[in-house]
Backbone as a ProteinNet text record, in pm:
[ID]
protein_1_A
[PRIMARY]
MPDTSEEGSDTLKVTDGYLRDFAHDKLRPFLDSLRTDAGRKALQRFQSAAANTMPAPGEYSLLLTGSGTLISSVAALQLAFTNYSKSIETQFVKIEDQINKLILDLENAQILLQNGEDEALKASQLMWLINDVLGGGPGPVH
[TERTIARY]
10376.4	10389.8	10253.5	10224.6	10099.8	10104.3	9990.5	9975	9992.6	10100.3	10122.2	10142.1	10064	10082.9	10047.5	9969.4	9938.9	10061.5	10075.9	10191.1	10199.1	10317.8	10339.1	10263	10215	10134.8	10212	10221.2	10280.4	10173.8	10049.3	9933	9932.4	9918.5	9908.9	9769.4	9752.1	9621.6	9609	9526.9	9506.3	9397.9	9442.4	9354.7	9328.1	9232.1	9208.1	9327.8	9402	9523.6	9633	9644.8	9744.1	9714.3	9589.3	9553.3	9584.7	9545.1	9574	9723.9	9802.3	9942	10008.7	9964.3	10020.1	9994	9870.6	9840.1	9919.4	9937.8	10002.1	10154.3	10200.4	10343.4	10419.9	10354.6	10420.5	10381.9	10253.3	10211.4	10233.7	10198	10220.4	10365.4	10461.2	10604.1	10647.4	10596.6	10630.8	10580.4	10459.3	10402.8	10483.2	10524.8	10611.1	10747.3	10800.9	10931.2	10912.8	10802.1	10774.8	10775.9	10712.6	10701.3	10834.1	10929.1	11049.1	11169	11149.4	11261.4	11343.9	11479.5	11573.1	11559	11551	11536.4	11410.6	11304.3	11179.1	11186.7	11250.2	11264.5	11350.4	11454.3	11539.7	11457.8	11372.1	11290.7	11191.9	11132.4	11045.7	11113.5	11239	11314.4	11343.5	11379.3	11407.3	11281.9	11167.2	11041	11012.1	11033.2	11013	11108.4	11236.7	11335	11312.9	11274.5	11252.8	11133.5	11040.2	10917.3	10952.4	11062.8	11101.2	11218.9	11230.6	11343.8	11469.7	11449.9	11562.5	11550.5	11613.3	11604.8	11674.7	11643.9	11708.9	11857.1	11942	12086.1	12110.4	12197.3	12226.6	12130	12029.3	11929	11950.7	11929.6	11944.8	11811.3	11790.4	11670.6	11689.4	11813.8	11845.9	11961	11954.8	12065.8	12151.3	12275.5	12359.6	12472.9	12527.9	12642	12765.6	12874	12995.9	13043.8	13012.7	13051.8	12954	12840.6	12746.5	12645.5	12647.5	12546.3	12433.9	12319	12198	12182.1	12159.9	12133.2	11995	11931.9	11791.8	11773.4	11861.8	11844.9	11851.3	11926.3	11929.5	11795.4	11739	11605.4	11504.7	11509.8	11410.8	11433.6	11562.1	11592.9	11544.2	11559.2	11515.4	11362.9	11293.4	11147	11104.7	11170.6	11139.6	11166.4	11275.9	11303.6	11208.8	11171.8	11070	10935.8	10895.5	10771.9	10783.5	10899.1	10923.2	10918.3	10978.5	10977.5	10841.3	10760.8	10620.8	10544	10568.6	10490.7	10531.8	10654.6	10699	10628	10620.5	10552.4	10404.7	10343.4	10203	10187.7	10281.9	10274	10294	10381.2	10400.3	10270.4	10199.3	10072	9968.8	9966.1	9877.6	9906.8	10032.9	10075.6	10031.6	10055.4	10013.6	9865.7	9787.9	9643.9	9599.9	9664.7	9630.5	9669.3	9778.3	9821.1	9726.3	9685.4	9589	9456.1	9413.9	9289.5	9308	9427.5	9458	9454.5	9511	9506.7	9364.9	9278.8	9138.7	9069.7	9100.3	9038.3	9083.5	9214.7	9258.8	9196.5	9178.4	9112.5	8968.5	8899.8	8761.1	8756.9	8849.6	8858.9	8881.1	8969.9	8997.5	8873.6	8797.6	8668.3	8570	8559	8470.5	8513.6	8642.7	8690.1	8677.9	8702.9	8684.5	8538.4	8447.2	8308.9	8269.6	8342.1	8311.4	8336.4	8413.3	8433.8	8302.9	8216.3	8091.4	7986.5	7985.9	7895.4	7966.2	7940.6	8008.8	7971.4	8073.6	8051.7	7967.3	7873.8	7797	7889.7	7862.1	7942.6	7949.7	7839.7	7835.1	7923.1	7927.1	8016	8161.9	8195.6	8331.2	8371.9	8281.4	8315.9	8331.7	8247.6	8261	8393.9	8431.1	8559.1	8673.1	8676.5	8784	8792.3	8674	8671.4	8714.5	8676.4	8713.7	8864.2	8922.2	9069.2	9146	9108.9	9176.3	9150.4	9034.1	9004.4	9068.4	9116.5	9188.1	9101.4	9010.5	8925.8	8845.5	8823.7	8744.4	8600.5	8545.7	8400.8	8338.6	8207.3	8140	8166	8169.3	8184	8043.9	8019.4	7885.6	7885.7
3038.4	3127.2	3141.9	3262.8	3281.5	3208	3171.1	3103	3195.7	3187.9	3269.5	3177.4	3074.4	2967.9	3003.7	3108.9	3143.4	3187.4	3139.6	3170.5	3320.7	3376.7	3519.7	3614.8	3562	3648.4	3668.6	3789.4	3820.5	3859.9	3822.9	3859.7	3765.8	3830.4	3755.2	3704.2	3578.2	3513.7	3480.3	3550.2	3529.2	3421.6	3304.5	3192.4	3174.8	3087	3056.6	2997.6	2914.6	2851.5	2958.7	3055.4	3160.8	3243	3276	3352.6	3272.6	3143.8	3060.6	3052.6	3025.9	3011	3141.7	3254.9	3385.5	3406.8	3383	3401.1	3310.5	3188.9	3094	3085.5	3105.9	3091.8	3221.3	3332.2	3461.7	3543.6	3563.6	3649	3584.4	3461.3	3396.3	3393.9	3353.8	3364.2	3506.8	3602.3	3743.7	3783.1	3742	3771.6	3706.6	3583.6	3516.1	3581.4	3635.2	3705.8	3835.8	3901.3	4023.2	3987.3	3875.7	3836.4	3791.8	3746.6	3694.9	3780.1	3898.6	3989.7	4024.1	4013	4034.2	4182.1	4275.4	4415	4440.6	4379.7	4396.8	4334.5	4209.9	4143.5	4227.5	4288.1	4373.4	4492.4	4556.9	4663.5	4613.6	4501.5	4444.3	4413	4360.5	4334	4464.1	4567.1	4703	4750.5	4744.7	4787.6	4709.3	4576.8	4494	4527.4	4544.1	4574.1	4712.6	4809.4	4946.7	4953	4860.6	4859.1	4799.5	4733.6	4675.4	4749	4748.4	4813.2	4727.7	4594.1	4504.3	4423.6	4466.7	4396.5	4261.7	4177.9	4048	4067.5	3968.9	3984.6	4003.8	4101.9	4132	4229.1	4266.6	4358	4497.4	4599.1	4737.7	4805.2	4870.1	4939.6	5090.9	5135.7	5274	5318.2	5442.5	5498.7	5580.1	5549.2	5612.9	5689.8	5790.5	5861.6	5773.5	5817	5735	5703.1	5790.6	5768.3	5678.7	5643.2	5559.5	5634.5	5767.4	5845.2	5885.4	5884.6	5922.2	6073	6132.6	6274.3	6296	6411	6431.8	6418	6473.1	6467.2	6320.1	6235	6094	6027.5	6067.2	6015	6048.6	6176.7	6220.7	6145.8	6120.2	6041.6	5898.3	5844.4	5705.3	5696.9	5790.5	5791.3	5809	5897.6	5922.4	5794.8	5730.3	5602.7	5494.7	5484.8	5382.1	5410.8	5536.4	5571	5540.2	5573	5551.3	5401.7	5317.8	5178.4	5119.2	5174.6	5129.6	5165.4	5279.9	5322.4	5235.4	5195.3	5104	4970.9	4921	4792.9	4807.6	4915	4940.9	4935.3	4993.5	4987.1	4845	4766.2	4626.9	4551	4575.5	4507.7	4546.1	4676.3	4720.2	4658.6	4642.7	4579.7	4432.9	4364.3	4223.9	4208.4	4302	4292.1	4312.6	4406.1	4428.8	4307	4246.6	4130.7	4015	3996.9	3891.5	3916.8	4042.7	4076.1	4049.3	4078.6	4052.4	3906.6	3825.7	3677.4	3631.2	3682.6	3640	3684	3802.8	3849.7	3757.5	3723.8	3638.7	3499	3449.3	3319.2	3324.7	3434.3	3457	3467.9	3542	3555.9	3418.1	3340.1	3207.8	3121.1	3129.6	3051.2	3096.8	3227.1	3284.5	3239.7	3250.2	3209.8	3060.9	2985.6	2840.9	2806.6	2873.8	2850.4	2901.7	3003.3	3060.9	2966.1	2857	2760.1	2686.3	2666	2605.9	2700	2824.2	2923.7	3057.4	3130.7	3257.8	3359.4	3435.8	3542.1	3652	3702.9	3817.8	3936.6	4038.5	4161.7	4221.9	4216.4	4275.4	4196.8	4064.2	3980.7	4013.2	4028	4056.2	4197.8	4297.6	4428.2	4427.5	4351.2	4338.8	4273.9	4172	4102.5	4198.5	4271.6	4363.9	4472.5	4530.4	4635.8	4588.2	4465.7	4412.3	4388.6	4327.3	4306.7	4433.9	4529.7	4657.5	4740.4	4724.1	4794.8	4738.6	4616.8	4560	4527.2	4435.4	4395.4	4268.9	4184.5	4060.8	4095.6	4025.8	4043.1	3907.7	3902.7	3770.9	3694.8	3560.6	3474	3444.1	3472.4	3448.5	3313.4
8734.8	8621.7	8555.2	8508.5	8433.4	8303	8249.8	8124.7	8010.8	7934.1	7813.9	7694.7	7685.9	7586.9	7446.3	7422.3	7289.1	7211.3	7089.6	7008	6980.8	7010.9	6982.7	7078.6	7186.5	7275.6	7406.6	7448	7577.9	7675.5	7646.8	7733.1	7855	7968.3	8094.6	8109.9	8129.6	8152.9	8301.3	8370.7	8511.1	8527.2	8565.6	8585.9	8733.2	8767.8	8907.9	8976.6	8904.7	8958.2	8984.2	8890.8	8909.7	9037.5	9055.6	9180.4	9305.6	9305.2	9420.5	9444.6	9340.5	9354.3	9402	9347.9	9391.4	9539.7	9581.7	9723.3	9815.6	9774.6	9866.6	9843.3	9724.1	9697.3	9705.7	9699.1	9701.9	9825.7	9846.8	9956.9	10095.3	10111	10244.2	10280.5	10197.5	10234	10268.5	10188.6	10217.5	10358	10390.9	10519.8	10630.1	10609.4	10709.1	10725.8	10613.9	10624.2	10701.8	10695.3	10777.1	10925.7	10958	11098.4	11157.9	11078.9	11131.1	11098.9	11045.7	11009.7	11133.2	11120.2	11231.9	11281.8	11195.9	11239.7	11315.9	11269.8	11345.2	11480.5	11485.4	11615.5	11713.2	11660	11744.3	11805.3	11722.3	11768	11875.2	11851	11952	12084.8	12077.7	12199.3	12272.2	12197.8	12261.4	12332.4	12264.9	12330.7	12456	12449.8	12568	12680	12650.2	12750.5	12804.1	12722.6	12768.5	12861.5	12846.9	12935.4	13070.8	13086.9	13217.4	13270.9	13403.6	13468.3	13458	13449.2	13442	13311.9	13206.4	13073.8	13085.5	12988.2	12981.5	12951.1	12992.3	12962.2	12816.6	12783.9	12647	12579	12646.4	12589.6	12649.7	12573.3	12616	12629.9	12743	12764.5	12784.7	12795.9	12817.8	12722.1	12685.2	12609.2	12708.8	12719.2	12820.4	12753.6	12824.4	12771.9	12784.6	12727.7	12739.2	12880.9	12975.5	13116.2	13189	13128	13195.1	13275.4	13275	13343.5	13255.9	13307.3	13231.3	13231.9	13111.7	13109.4	13045.7	13075.2	13035.2	12884	12807.2	12661.3	12609.4	12674.9	12640	12676.2	12789.2	12823.8	12724.5	12679.6	12574.8	12444	12412.8	12292.8	12303.9	12421.7	12445.8	12428.4	12486.8	12474.3	12327	12259.2	12117.7	12037	12066.7	11989.8	12023.2	12150.1	12189.4	12116.3	12112.5	12046.7	11895.5	11833.9	11693.3	11666.1	11748.7	11723.8	11737.9	11829.4	11841.4	11716.7	11663.3	11542.7	11421.3	11416	11309.7	11324.3	11447.1	11468.9	11431.4	11461.5	11421.5	11272.1	11198.3	11048.7	11000.7	11064.1	11025.5	11040.7	11150.7	11176.7	11069.7	11035	10928.4	10797.4	10760.8	10637.5	10643.9	10751.8	10761.2	10744.4	10804.8	10792.5	10644.8	10573.9	10432.6	10344.9	10377.6	10301.8	10326.2	10448.3	10483	10410.4	10401.4	10327.9	10177	10123.1	9983.2	9955.9	10046.2	10030.7	10022.5	10114.7	10116.3	9983	9938.6	9810.5	9694.6	9690.7	9582.6	9590.4	9715.6	9732	9684.3	9718.1	9674.2	9524.4	9464.6	9318.8	9254.4	9312.1	9261.3	9260.5	9366.8	9373.8	9266.8	9251.7	9148.8	9008	8982.3	8851.1	8827.8	8930.1	8917.6	8888.8	8960.7	8936.9	8794.5	8748.6	8618.3	8503.7	8532.5	8426.1	8395	8498.5	8477.8	8426.3	8472.1	8420.4	8410.2	8308.5	8287.8	8397.6	8431.4	8527.6	8468.4	8549.4	8503	8514.5	8435.3	8436.4	8577.8	8648.5	8783.3	8878.6	8859	8945.2	8916.3	8790.6	8749.5	8804.7	8798.5	8849.5	9002.6	9068.8	9211.1	9249.7	9174.1	9199.2	9177.7	9069.2	9041.3	9147.4	9178.9	9279.3	9415	9453.7	9583.7	9595.7	9493.5	9496.2	9494.5	9414.1	9410.7	9535.8	9597.2	9716.1	9840.8	9840.7	9945.6	10069.8	10054.4	10164.9	10123.3	10222.5	10195.2	10166.2	10074.4	10045.6	10042.3	10034.6	10036.1	9906.5	9918.9	9800.3	9752.6	9626.5	9567	9497.2
[MASK]
++++++++++++++++++++++++++++++++++++++++++++++++++++++++++++++++++++++++++++++++++++++++++++++++++++++++++++++++++++++++++++++++++++++++++++++

């Protein structure tokens, strides 16, 4: 929880501990949940099965009509669904990359704020820190 210890104050104080805790207690579990999501796993299994002519038992690699015969429109639908599921996986990977960058940014910010207890941050360092976190990418630790 953020420190709101001042009497009558609802102001959020972002401390080095708050940044560290947010990165490790909130973002990392969220990232893990993305990687283990049942829906995502099902899409990955479909992609894997569709890439093989003989899918694993219980896996579906083809869309068939009720009679079990393959028709061209179903093949087109299968291809479209396979491409769609691949694009979803690509977006998951992009989200994971951005969250990993945010975690690094928060860790860098935590280090800067922790070091700031010994010496005040220069305005340029603070602006770099704010810009880096909002921009979503790791930057060098000064």
